[in-house]
C-alpha positions, 0 to 999 in steps of 0.5 A, spaced: 745 896 385 739 894 381 743 889 377 746 886 384 739 885 387 736 882 380 742 877 380 741 876 387 733 875 386 735 870 380 740 866 384 735 865 390 729 863 385 734 858 382 736 855 388 729 855 390 727 851 384 733 846 385 731 845 392 724 844 389 726 839 384 730 835 388 725 834 393 720 832 388 725 827 385 727 824 391 720 823 394 718 820 387 724 815 387 724 813 394 717 811 393 718 807 387 724 803 390 719 802 396 714 799 392 719 794 389 721 792 396 714 791 398 712 788 392 718 783 393 716 782 400 709 781 398 711 775 393 715 772 399 709 772 404 704 769 399 709 764 397 710 762 404 702 762 405 701 758 399 707 753 402 703 752 408 697 751 405 699 746 401 702 743 407 696 743 411 692 740 405 697 734 405 696 733 412 688 733 411 689 728 406 694 723 410 689 724 416 683 722 411 687 716 408 689 714 415 681 714 417 679 710 410 685 705 412 682 704 419 675 703 416 677 698 410 681 694 416 675 694 420 670 692 414 676 686 412 675 683 419 668 683 419 668 680 412 673 675 414 669 673 420 662 672 416 666 668 411 669 664 416 662 663 419 659 661 412 665 656 411 663 653 418 656 652 416 657 649 409 662 644 412 657 642 418 651 642 413 656 637 408 657 633 414 650 632 416 648 630 409 649 622 407 652 621 400 652 615 396 657 612 392 658 616 386 657 623 390 650 624 390 645 625 396 639 622 397 635 628 394 636 625 387 643 628 386 641 635 388 644 639 394 641 645 398 646 650 395 645 648 387 645 654 383 638 655 379 
């Protein structure tokens, strides 16, 4: 009987050790698998965030470019107006001066716009 009790005790201890090892290894392997899945999910999330960030940067660049184009167009219009006014004034001034037969004016050949 002692033999039977001893063998029954060894069997129970063996079963218990097997259950403990199985639960530890399964518990240990499962988080590793979950860790890999979480790492992949994190990579996908970060890639999505980076892509949306890049899109937002491009949108801001296009907005800034449109604003600059508007400023350049406005400056161009102002410059054209100024040049037209200047040309009109120069043409009016040249009509006011009397030129001699050789193209010289009465001031000894110098015009008011000569370079010095």
